[in-house]
C-alpha positions in Angstrom: 18.8 -44.7 17.6 15.7 -42.7 18.6 14.8 -39.5 16.8 15.2 -37.6 20.0 18.8 -38.8 20.2 19.6 -37.6 16.7 18.4 -34.0 17.4 16.9 -33.5 20.9 14.1 -31.0 21.1 15.5 -28.7 23.8 15.8 -24.9 24.4 19.3 -25.3 22.9 17.8 -26.4 19.6 15.6 -23.3 19.6 18.6 -21.1 20.4 20.7 -22.7 17.6 17.9 -22.2 15.1 17.6 -18.5 16.1 21.4 -18.0 15.7 21.5 -19.7 12.3 18.5 -17.6 11.1 20.2 -14.4 12.3 23.4 -15.5 10.6 21.6 -16.2 7.3 19.9 -12.8 7.4 23.3 -11.1 8.2 25.1 -12.9 5.4 22.4 -12.1 2.9 22.6 -8.4 3.9 26.4 -8.3 3.9 26.5 -9.9 0.5 23.9 -7.5 -0.8 21.8 -10.4 -2.1 18.6 -8.5 -1.7 16.9 -11.2 0.3 17.7 -10.4 3.9 14.1 -9.7 4.8 12.8 -12.6 2.8 15.2 -14.9 4.7 13.8 -13.6 8.0 10.2 -13.9 6.9 10.8 -17.4 5.6 12.3 -18.5 8.9 9.5 -17.0 11.0 6.9 -18.5 8.7 8.5 -21.9 8.9 8.3 -21.8 12.7 4.6 -20.8 12.7 3.6 -23.2 10.0 5.4 -26.2 11.5 3.9 -25.4 14.9 0.5 -25.3 13.3 1.1 -28.6 11.4 2.4 -30.3 14.5 -0.9 -29.4 16.3 -3.2 -30.6 13.6 -1.4 -33.4 11.8 -2.5 -36.1 14.3 -6.1 -35.2 13.6 -5.7 -34.8 9.8 -4.1 -38.2 9.2 -6.9 -40.0 11.1 -9.3 -39.9 8.1 -8.7 -40.1 4.4 -11.0 -37.2 3.5 -9.2 -34.8 5.8 -5.9 -36.1 4.5 -7.0 -35.4 0.9 -8.1 -31.9 2.0 -4.7 -31.3 3.5 -3.0 -32.4 0.3 -5.2 -30.0 -1.7 -4.2 -27.2 0.7 -0.5 -28.1 0.0 -1.2 -28.0 -3.7 -2.9 -24.6 -3.5 -0.1 -23.1 -1.6 2.4 -24.5 -4.0 0.5 -23.1 -7.0 0.4 -19.6 -5.5 4.0 -19.7 -4.4 5.3 -20.9 -7.8 3.0 -18.7 -9.8 4.0 -15.6 -8.0 7.6 -16.4 -8.4 7.2 -16.6 -12.1 4.9 -13.6 -12.8 3.1 -10.8 -11.0 0.4 -10.8 -13.7 -3.0 -12.4 -13.4 -1.7 -15.6 -15.2 0.1 -16.9 -12.1 -2.6 -19.5 -11.5 -1.4 -21.3 -14.6 1.3 -22.7 -12.3 -1.4 -25.3 -11.3 -0.9 -27.1 -14.7 2.7 -28.1 -14.4 2.5 -29.0 -10.7 -0.6 -31.1 -11.3 0.9 -32.7 -14.5 3.9 -33.8 -12.5 2.3 -34.9 -9.2 -1.1 -36.3 -10.2 0.0 -39.2 -12.5 2.6 -40.4 -9.9 0.1 -40.4 -7.1 -2.5 -42.2 -9.2 0.0 -44.8 -10.2 1.1 -45.4 -6.6 -2.5 -45.6 -5.3 -3.6 -47.8 -8.2 -0.8 -50.3 -7.7 -1.2 -50.4 -4.0 2.4 -49.2 -3.4 1.0 -46.2 -1.5 -1.8 -47.2 1.0 -4.8 -44.9 0.9 -4.1 -43.7 4.4 -3.2 -40.2 5.5 0.0 -41.2 7.3 1.3 -42.4 3.9 -0.4 -40.1 1.5 0.5 -36.7 3.1 4.3 -37.1 3.3 4.6 -38.7 -0.2 2.4 -36.0 -1.7 4.3 -33.3 0.1 7.6 -34.5 -1.3 6.3 -34.7 -4.8 4.5 -31.3 -4.6 7.6 -29.7 -3.2 9.7 -31.0 -6.1 7.1 -29.8 -8.7 7.0 -26.4 -7.0 10.7 -25.9 -7.2 10.9 -27.1 -10.8 8.0 -24.9 -11.9 9.2 -21.7 -10.3 12.8 -22.1 -11.4 12.0 -23.1 -15.0 9.3 -20.4 -15.4 11.6 -17.6 -14.1 14.6 -18.8 -16.1 12.5 -19.2 -19.3 11.0 -15.7 -19.0 14.3 -14.1 -18.1 15.9 -15.7 -21.1 13.1 -14.4 -23.4 13.5 -10.9 -22.0 17.3 -11.1 -22.5 17.0 -12.5 -26.0 14.0 -10.4 -27.1 15.7 -9.3 -30.2 16.4 -12.9 -31.3 12.7 -13.8 -30.7 11.6 -10.9 -32.9 14.1 -11.9 -35.5 12.7 -15.5 -35.5 9.2 -14.1 -35.9 10.4 -12.0 -38.8 11.8 -15.2 -40.4 8.4 -16.8 -40.3 8.6 -18.8 -37.0 5.4 -19.2 -35.1 5.3 -17.2 -31.9 5.2 -20.4 -29.8 8.2 -22.0 -31.7 10.2 -18.8 -31.4 9.7 -18.6 -27.7 10.5 -22.2 -27.1 13.6 -22.1 -29.2 15.1 -19.3 -27.1 13.9 -20.5 -23.6 14.1 -24.3 -23.7 17.8 -24.6 -22.7 17.6 -22.1 -19.8 14.4 -23.8 -18.4 16.0 -27.2 -18.7 18.7 -26.3 -16.3 16.0 -26.4 -13.6 16.3 -30.2 -13.6 20.0 -30.0 -12.6 19.5 -30.0 -8.8 17.3 -33.1 -9.0 19.9 -34.8 -11.3 22.7 -33.9 -8.9 20.8 -35.1 -5.9 20.1 -38.5 -7.6 23.7 -38.9 -8.9 25.3 -38.2 -5.5 22.8 -39.9 -3.2 24.7 -41.9 -0.6 28.0 -40.3 -1.5 27.4 -36.6 -0.6 24.1 -36.7 1.3 21.7 -39.1 3.0 18.2 -37.7 2.1 15.4 -37.4 4.6 13.4 -40.4 3.5 16.4 -42.7 4.0 17.3 -41.4 7.4 13.7 -41.2 8.5 13.1 -44.9 7.7 16.3 -46.0 9.4 15.2 -44.1 12.6 11.8 -45.7 12.2 13.3 -49.2 12.4 13.6 -50.1 8.7 16.5 -52.1 7.4 19.1 -50.2 5.3 17.9 -52.1 2.2 14.3 -51.1 2.8 15.3 -47.5 3.4 17.5 -47.4 0.3 14.7 -48.8 -1.8 12.2 -46.2 -0.7 14.7 -43.4 -1.1 15.5 -44.6 -4.6 11.8 -44.6 -5.5 11.5 -41.0 -4.1 14.4 -39.7 -6.2 13.2 -41.4 -9.4 9.7 -40.1 -8.8 11.0 -36.6 -8.3 12.9 -36.8 -11.6 9.7 -37.7 -13.4 7.6 -35.1 -11.6 10.1 -32.3 -12.2 10.7 -33.2 -15.8 7.0 -33.2 -16.5 6.5 -29.9 -14.7 9.3 -28.3 -16.8 7.9 -29.5 -20.1 4.4 -28.1 -19.2 6.0 -24.8 -18.0 7.8 -24.4 -21.4 4.5 -25.1 -23.2 2.8 -22.4 -21.2 5.6 -19.9 -21.8 5.6 -20.8 -25.5 1.9 -20.0 -25.7 2.3 -16.8 -23.7 0.0 -17.9 -20.9 2.4 -17.4 -18.0 3.3 -13.8 -18.7 0.3 -11.9 -20.1 0.9 -8.3 -20.9 4.7 -8.8 -21.2 6.7 -7.1 -23.9 6.3 -8.2 -27.5 7.9 -11.6 -28.1 7.9 -12.5 -24.4 4.2 -12.7 -23.5 
């Protein structure tokens, strides 16, 4: 089956996307979720960004240096996106630490063992998957940890009064909430093949790989994402415990 047969690129596809985006905006507004405009902006940005990527990707993957620059661009955007999701303060750039801590060791391991060829066509998609997972884990765990600290501010102050170090008091109150950020990756791994067929698996099948080859690659991607996201969450918790992700926050939080 060719990719075009799976989802043909026709005016009907564009119309369907527009209708679905409008429906998402309408439902968010009707449900008073507070994200109607954000949904619309996200959809429009996705169109523009994918169009731009489609125009430059063929040139980017042609050389290793340009592929590395593209990966660094993805990393920079992920850091800003995750950091701004966590805090509006000047410490948002600390989001670089958990994302790098999760992604860099996996990429180095893959390149060092030869499992990932040092070519743009291989490096960019794999790095993109890993950075995307680290971004999600970082933003979710950071927000949940800080929200928990704000909610349990009195408990943090009580722990401090009992002689706990500030770092230990914050970690004690925020660790469980932040750890729930790993649940989506766990659920995806547990239900793969039963509930969903992820993109890497389907993409390899469409590219001519055997089901066994596609399954092996998808398994690796899922396990790598678990490692990346777990590492990112641990680093986020350390940053929150040390008060680096929320400078200027109320006592006991930042």
